[in-house]
C-alpha positions in Angstrom: 0.0 0.0 0.0 1.2 3.5 -0.8 2.1 5.0 2.5 0.4 8.3 1.5 -2.9 6.5 1.8 -2.2 5.1 5.3 -3.5 8.2 7.1 -6.8 7.8 5.3 -7.0 4.1 6.2 -6.3 5.0 9.9 -9.1 7.5 9.8 -11.4 4.7 8.5 -10.2 2.4 11.3 -11.2 4.9 13.9 -14.5 5.7 12.3 -15.4 2.0 11.8 -14.5 1.2 15.4 -16.7 4.0 16.9 -19.6 3.2 14.5 -19.8 -0.5 15.0 -18.3 -1.4 18.4 -21.2 0.2 20.3 -23.6 -2.5 19.0 -21.8 -5.2 21.1 -21.7 -3.0 24.2 -25.3 -1.7 24.3 -26.2 -3.9 27.4 -23.2 -2.5 29.3 -23.9 1.1 28.3 -27.6 0.7 29.1 -27.0 -0.7 32.5 -24.4 2.0 33.4 -26.6 4.9 32.3 -29.8 3.5 33.7 -31.8 3.0 30.5 -33.3 0.1 28.6 -31.4 -1.6 25.8 -34.0 -0.2 23.4 -33.3 3.3 24.6 -29.5 2.7 24.4 -30.1 1.6 20.7 -31.1 5.2 20.0 -27.4 6.1 20.5 -26.8 4.2 17.2 -29.5 6.2 15.4 -28.0 9.5 16.9 -24.7 8.7 15.3 -26.3 7.8 12.0 -28.2 11.1 12.1 -24.9 12.9 12.7 -23.4 11.3 9.6 -26.3 12.4 7.4 -26.3 16.0 8.8 -22.6 16.4 9.0 -21.6 15.1 5.5 -22.9 18.0 3.4 -22.8 20.6 6.2 -19.1 20.3 7.0 -18.0 19.9 3.4 -20.0 22.9 2.5 -18.0 25.0 5.1 -14.6 23.7 3.9 -14.8 23.5 0.1 -12.3 26.3 -0.3 -9.8 24.8 2.0 -6.9 22.5 1.2 -8.0 18.8 1.6 -5.2 18.1 4.1 -6.4 21.0 6.3 -10.0 19.8 6.1 -9.0 16.2 7.1 -7.0 17.5 10.0 -9.9 19.5 11.4 -12.4 16.7 10.8 -10.2 14.3 12.7 -9.8 16.9 15.5 -13.6 17.1 15.8 -13.8 13.3 15.7 -11.3 12.9 18.5 -12.8 15.6 20.7 -16.4 14.4 20.3 -15.5 10.7 21.0 -13.5 12.0 24.0 -16.7 13.5 25.3 -18.3 10.1 25.4 -15.6 8.9 27.9 -16.9 11.4 30.5 -20.7 11.1 29.7 -22.5 11.5 33.1 -25.9 10.5 31.8 -27.9 9.2 28.8 -28.8 12.5 27.2 -25.2 13.8 27.3 -24.1 10.5 25.7 -26.7 10.9 23.0 -25.5 14.4 22.2 -21.9 13.2 22.1 -22.8 10.3 19.7 -24.6 12.8 17.4 -21.6 15.1 17.4 -19.1 12.3 16.8 -21.1 11.3 13.7 -20.8 14.7 12.1 -17.2 14.3 10.8 -17.8 10.7 9.5 -19.3 11.4 6.1 -17.2 14.5 5.5 -14.0 12.6 6.3 -14.8 9.8 3.8 -16.0 12.4 1.3 -12.8 14.4 1.4 -10.7 11.2 1.7 -12.3 9.6 -1.3 -11.3 12.6 -3.5 -7.8 12.7 -2.0 -7.2 9.0 -2.5 -8.4 9.2 -6.2 -6.0 12.1 -6.8 -3.0 10.3 -5.2 -3.5 7.3 -7.5 -1.9 6.9 -11.0 -4.4 6.8 -13.9 -6.4 3.5 -13.9 -5.8 2.8 -10.2 -8.3 5.3 -8.6 -10.7 2.7 -7.4 -7.9 0.6 -5.9 -6.7 3.6 -3.9 -10.2 4.3 -2.6 -10.4 0.7 -1.5 -7.1 1.2 0.4 -8.8 4.0 2.4 -11.8 1.8 3.1 -9.5 -1.0 4.2 -9.3 0.8 7.6 -13.1 0.4 7.9 -12.9 -3.3 7.1 -10.0 -4.0 9.5 -12.1 -2.3 12.2 -14.8 -4.9 11.7 -12.3 -7.7 11.5 -10.1 -6.9 14.5 -10.9 -3.7 16.4 -14.6 -4.2 17.0 -14.1 -7.7 18.6 -11.1 -6.4 20.6 -12.9 -3.2 21.8 -16.0 -5.2 22.6 -13.9 -7.6 24.7 -12.2 -4.7 26.5 -15.5 -3.0 27.1 -17.1 -6.1 28.6 -14.1 -7.0 30.7 -13.2 -3.6 32.1 -15.7 -0.8 31.3 -17.4 0.4 28.2 -15.8 3.8 28.6 -12.5 2.2 27.5 -14.1 1.7 24.1 -14.1 5.5 23.6 -10.6 5.8 25.1 -9.3 3.5 22.4 -11.2 5.4 19.7 -9.8 8.7 20.9 -6.3 7.3 20.8 -6.8 6.2 17.2 -7.9 9.7 16.4 -4.8 11.2 17.9 -2.5 8.7 16.0 -4.4 9.5 12.8 -3.9 13.2 13.2 -0.1 12.6 13.5 -0.1 10.5 10.3 -2.2 13.0 8.4 0.2 15.8 9.5 3.4 14.0 8.4 2.4 11.6 5.6 -0.5 13.0 3.7 0.5 15.3 0.8 -0.8 18.8 0.8 -2.9 19.0 -2.3 -4.1 22.4 -3.6 -7.5 23.9 -2.7 -10.3 24.8 -5.0 -10.1 28.5 -4.4 -13.1 29.4 -6.5 -15.4 26.8 -5.1 -18.5 27.6 -3.0 -21.0 25.4 -1.1 -23.8 26.5 -3.5 -21.6 25.5 -6.5 -20.7 22.2 -4.8 -24.4 21.4 -4.3 -25.1 22.1 -7.9 -24.5 18.5 -8.8 -28.0 17.7 -7.3 -29.6 19.5 -10.3 -28.5 16.7 -12.6 -30.1 13.3 -12.8 -26.9 11.3 -13.1 -25.8 11.6 -9.5 -29.3 10.8 -8.3 -29.1 7.4 -10.0 -26.0 6.6 -8.1 -27.5 7.7 -4.8 -30.6 5.5 -5.5 -28.4 2.5 -6.4 -26.6 3.0 -3.1 -29.6 3.6 -0.7 -31.9 1.0 -2.3 -29.7 -1.6 -4.0 -27.1 -1.9 -1.2 -29.8 -1.7 1.4 -30.4 -5.3 0.7 -27.2 -6.3 2.4 -28.3 -4.5 5.6 -31.5 -6.5 5.6 -29.1 -9.5 6.1 -26.5 -7.9 8.4 -29.0 -6.3 10.7 -30.3 -9.7 11.8 -27.2 -11.8 11.4 -27.1 -12.9 15.0 -30.6 -14.4 15.2 -30.2 -15.8 11.7 -27.0 -17.7 12.7 -28.2 -18.8 16.1 -31.8 -19.7 15.4 -31.6 -20.9 11.8 -28.0 -22.0 11.2 -27.6 -23.5 14.7 -24.5 -21.6 15.8 -24.1 -21.3 19.6 -24.4 -17.7 20.9 -21.0 -18.0 22.5 -19.5 -18.5 19.0 -21.1 -15.5 17.3 -17.9 -13.5 17.9 -16.1 -15.9 15.5 -18.9 -15.5 13.0 -18.5 -11.7 13.1 -14.7 -12.1 12.6 -15.5 -14.3 9.5 -17.8 -11.6 8.1 -15.0 -9.1 8.8 -12.5 -11.2 7.0 -14.8 -11.2 4.0 -15.1 -7.4 4.2 -11.3 -7.0 4.1 -11.1 -9.3 1.0 -14.1 -7.9 -0.8 -13.0 -4.3 -0.3 -9.7 -4.9 -2.1 -11.4 -7.1 -4.8 -14.0 -4.4 -5.5 -11.3 -1.8 -6.1 -9.3 -4.1 -8.4 -12.4 -5.2 -10.3 -13.5 -1.6 -10.8 -10.2 -0.6 -12.3 -10.1 -3.6 -14.6 -13.6 -3.5 -16.1 -15.0 -0.1 -15.2 -17.0 1.0 -12.2 -20.5 0.7 -13.7 -20.0 -2.9 -14.9 -18.3 -3.8 -11.6 -21.3 -2.5 -9.7 -23.8 -4.5 -11.9 -21.7 -7.7 -11.4 -21.5 -7.2 -7.7 -25.3 -6.6 -7.4 -26.0 -9.8 -9.3 -23.6 -11.6 -6.9 -25.5 -10.1 -4.0 -28.8 -11.2 -5.3 -27.6 -14.8 -5.7 -26.0 -14.9 -2.3 -29.1 -13.4 -0.5 -31.3 -15.9 -2.2 -28.8 -18.6 -1.2 -29.0 -17.4 2.5 -32.8 -17.6 2.4 -32.9 -21.2 1.1 -29.7 -22.7 2.7 -29.1 -21.0 6.0 -30.3 -24.1 7.9 -27.1 -25.9 6.8 -24.4 -24.6 9.2 -21.3 -25.0 7.0 -23.1 -23.4 4.0 -24.4 -20.6 6.2 -20.8 -19.8 7.3 -19.5 -19.8 3.8 -22.3 -17.4 2.7 -21.5 -15.2 5.7 -17.9 -14.8 4.4 -19.1 -14.1 0.8 -21.8 -11.7 1.9 -19.4 -9.8 4.2 -17.1 -9.5 1.2 -19.8 -8.2 -1.1 -20.9 -5.7 1.6 -17.6 -3.8 1.2 -16.7 -4.7 -2.4 -19.2 -2.0 -3.6 -17.5 0.9 -1.8 -14.8 1.7 -4.4 -16.8 1.3 -7.7 -19.9 3.1 -6.5 -17.8 6.0 -5.1 -15.9 6.3 -8.4 -19.3 6.4 -10.2 -20.3 9.3 -8.0 -17.1 11.2 -8.5 -17.5 10.9 -12.3 -21.2 11.7 -12.2 -20.5 15.0 -10.3 -17.5 16.7 -11.9 -16.6 19.8 -10.0 -18.4 18.7 -6.9 -16.4 15.7 -6.0 -16.0 16.3 -2.3 -19.6 17.2 -1.7 -21.0 14.3 -3.8 -18.7 11.8 -2.1 -19.9 13.1 1.3 -23.5 12.6 0.1 -22.6 9.0 -0.7 -21.9 8.4 3.0 -25.4 9.7 3.8 -26.8 7.4 1.2 -25.0 4.4 2.8 -26.6 5.3 6.1 -30.0 5.5 4.4 -29.3 2.0 3.1 -28.5 0.9 6.6 -31.7 2.3 8.1 -33.9 1.2 5.2 -32.5 -2.3 5.1 -32.9 -2.7 8.9 -36.5 -1.4 8.8 -37.7 -3.4 5.7 -35.9 -6.5 6.8 -37.6 -6.4 10.1 -41.1 -6.4 8.6 -41.3 -10.2 8.0 -40.2 -10.8 11.6 -43.1 -8.7 12.9 -45.3 -11.0 10.9 -43.9 -14.0 12.7 -41.8 -15.4 9.8 -38.4 -17.0 10.3 -35.1 -15.1 10.5 -34.0 -16.1 7.0 -36.8 -13.9 5.5 -35.0 -10.6 5.9 -32.5 -11.8 3.2 -35.4 -12.4 0.9 -36.5 -8.8 1.4 -32.9 -7.9 0.8 -32.9 -9.8 -2.5 -35.9 -7.7 -3.6 -34.1 -4.4 -2.7 -31.1 -5.7 -4.7 -33.2 -6.3 -7.7 -34.4 -2.7 -7.5 -30.8 -1.5 -7.3 -29.9 -3.7 -10.3 -32.7 -2.3 -12.4 -31.5 1.3 -11.6 -27.9 0.3 -12.4 -28.9 -1.1 -15.8 -30.9 2.0 -16.6 -27.8 4.1 -15.6 -25.6 2.1 -18.0 -28.1 2.3 -20.8 -28.5 6.1 -20.4 -24.9 7.2 -19.6 -22.4 4.5 -20.4 -23.0 3.9 -24.1 -20.2 4.0 -26.5 -18.9 7.5 -27.5 -20.3 7.1 -31.0 -23.8 6.4 -29.7 -23.6 9.4 -27.3 -22.5 11.7 -30.1 -25.4 10.5 -32.3 -27.8 11.2 -29.5 -26.4 14.7 -29.0 -26.7 15.5 -32.7 -30.3 14.3 -32.7 -31.2 16.8 -29.8 
C-alpha cells in the first residue's frame, strides 16, 4: 500500500470502530446509564443522524480549504467528540456526544475519497479508494471484537478511550504523511451542491440507498439468523463476526481491483448480481451450518466490495463537486443501513423466520440492479452512440 494513503486508512479504522463497536456494548452502556437496551439503541441512530447532517454541512463550510487541512480539522472534531463520550455522566449527554461524533464521519470519507483518487496513478483510482476503506474493514475484523472484549471485561468507557487514541494517531499520520494537495479557491458550497440539479448523481444515490440496502437486511439480523436458523451457539457469534469481517477485508480490495479492470459501472452490476444470488442462497440454505458460514464470508465481502466502484461512479457523475458528492454517498449508505434494517424487520413482525430478511434484501437488490442497468443504458453507451444522441437533440 502507498504510505500516503495510510493516514486515510487509519481514519477509516477509527470511524469504523466507533460506529460498529457500540452494538456489542449496548447492554453494558444501558446498565451503566440506567436506561433500557432499546433506549440505548437510539445512540446508534443518533450517530447515523450525525453522519447524514454532517456530511454536506461540514464539506460545505470547507470547500475552499486544502483537503489536508480539512481532514485534520475533521479528525480533531472526531477525536474531541469521541472523547466527550468517555466522560458522559448521563444518557442525554451521551446521545449528544454520539450525534456530534457522527458529524465528521461522512465529510472525512467524502474528502478522503477525492484525495485517494488524486493520489492514484491513472487507472488505479478505485484501488486507492479501497485502500482507504481497508481501515473500515479492519475495524470490523479486528478492532470491533477487541474493543467489545475490553468494554465487557473492564468498562465500556475504555471503548471511547481506544477510539480517541486512534484519532490522535491518525492526526499525526495526516500531518506528516498526507501530501498537501491544492485547494479549489473558486469553489463555494452552492456550487458544490449544484450536482444535485443533474439526474446522473441521483441514479448513483438511489443505487446506493436502495440496492445496497439489501445487504443491511441480512447484516442487521445476522445474530438471530445464525443462532436460530443455522444452529450456531451464541458464544461462537464473535467468531462468525470475525468471519464476516475477513470477508469485508477481502471484498473491499477485490472491488477496487475489479472496478479498475472492467469499469465502475460494470463492476457495480456484477456485484449486485452476486449479492442477489447470495441473498437468495441465504434464504434457502441457512439451515445448513457450513453453507451458512461460507455465505457469511461471501456476503461480508460483497458488503464492502461495492465501496470503491460506487464512489468512483459518483465522482465521475458529479465533476466539479467531487467532495460534496462523495460526502452525500456516506449519507446514502446510512439511508441504506436504516432502510434495510426497517424493511428487513417487517417479515419478523409477521412471525416469519429469521431467514426472511434476506429475501426482502434480494428484492431491494433487484431494484438496485434495475436502476444500475438503466444508468448504464443512459450514460455508459459507446462514445459514437452518445455523439449521435447529442446530434439528434
